[in-house]
C-alpha positions as CSV (number, residue, x, y, z in Angstrom):
1,M,-236.6,-163.1,-91.5
2,G,-239.3,-161.3,-89.7
3,N,-240.9,-159.5,-92.6
4,D,-243.2,-161.3,-95.1
5,L,-244.5,-159.9,-98.3
6,K,-248.1,-158.7,-98.2
7,E,-250.5,-160.8,-100.6
8,Y,-251.9,-157.6,-102.0
9,I,-250.1,-154.4,-102.9
10,S,-252.1,-151.4,-104.3
11,P,-250.8,-150.6,-107.8
12,A,-251.7,-147.0,-107.4
13,E,-249.9,-146.6,-104.1
14,L,-246.8,-148.5,-105.6
15,D,-246.8,-146.2,-108.6
16,A,-246.9,-143.1,-106.4
17,L,-243.9,-144.3,-104.4
18,L,-242.1,-145.2,-107.6
19,V,-242.5,-141.6,-108.8
20,R,-241.4,-140.3,-105.4
21,L,-238.2,-142.6,-105.7
22,R,-237.5,-141.3,-109.3
23,C,-237.9,-137.7,-108.1
24,G,-235.6,-138.3,-105.3
25,V,-233.0,-139.8,-107.5
26,D,-233.4,-136.9,-110.0
27,T,-233.0,-134.5,-107.1
28,V,-229.7,-136.2,-105.9
29,D,-228.5,-136.1,-109.4
30,A,-229.3,-132.4,-109.8
31,V,-227.6,-131.5,-106.5
32,H,-224.6,-133.6,-107.6
33,V,-224.4,-131.6,-110.9
34,A,-224.6,-128.4,-108.9
35,M,-222.1,-129.4,-106.5
36,T,-219.6,-130.3,-109.2
37,E,-220.3,-127.7,-112.0
38,S,-221.4,-124.7,-110.0
39,H,-219.4,-121.6,-109.3
40,C,-220.4,-122.0,-105.8
41,G,-218.5,-124.4,-103.5
42,A,-219.9,-127.9,-102.9
43,D,-220.7,-127.1,-99.3
44,A,-223.3,-124.7,-100.5
45,Y,-225.3,-127.6,-101.5
46,T,-225.0,-130.0,-98.5
47,D,-228.3,-129.0,-97.1
48,A,-230.1,-129.8,-100.4
49,L,-228.3,-133.1,-100.5
50,F,-229.2,-134.0,-96.9
51,G,-232.9,-133.1,-97.7
52,A,-233.0,-135.3,-100.8
53,I,-231.4,-138.2,-98.9
54,E,-233.9,-137.7,-96.1
55,G,-236.7,-137.8,-98.7
56,L,-235.3,-141.0,-100.1
57,Y,-235.1,-142.6,-96.8
58,A,-238.8,-141.7,-96.0
59,T,-239.9,-143.1,-99.3
60,V,-238.1,-146.4,-98.7
61,D,-239.7,-146.6,-95.3
62,Q,-243.2,-146.1,-96.9
63,L,-242.2,-148.6,-99.7
64,N,-241.4,-151.2,-96.9
65,A,-244.7,-150.4,-95.1
66,L,-246.6,-150.9,-98.4
67,C,-244.9,-154.1,-99.3
68,Y,-244.3,-156.0,-96.0
69,V,-246.4,-157.3,-93.1
70,K,-244.9,-155.9,-90.0
71,G,-243.0,-158.6,-88.1
72,D,-240.5,-159.1,-85.3
73,K,-237.5,-157.1,-86.3
74,D,-235.3,-159.1,-84.1
75,A,-236.2,-162.5,-85.7
């Protein structure tokens, strides 16, 4: 597959990333509520949604770096 799990993962680093994932999910939820229940149109919140999604992608990349040994991505 190209990526192997690392033998050791720092519990503190993993916990920090899990907190960031939870915050990102909570942010997306809050933006969704604002988009559907606010007196403003949904397009008023697209930048906030984009920012939340970008943050989630960054956190997933950090989680991958924490958990997996870099390997040949073409394998």
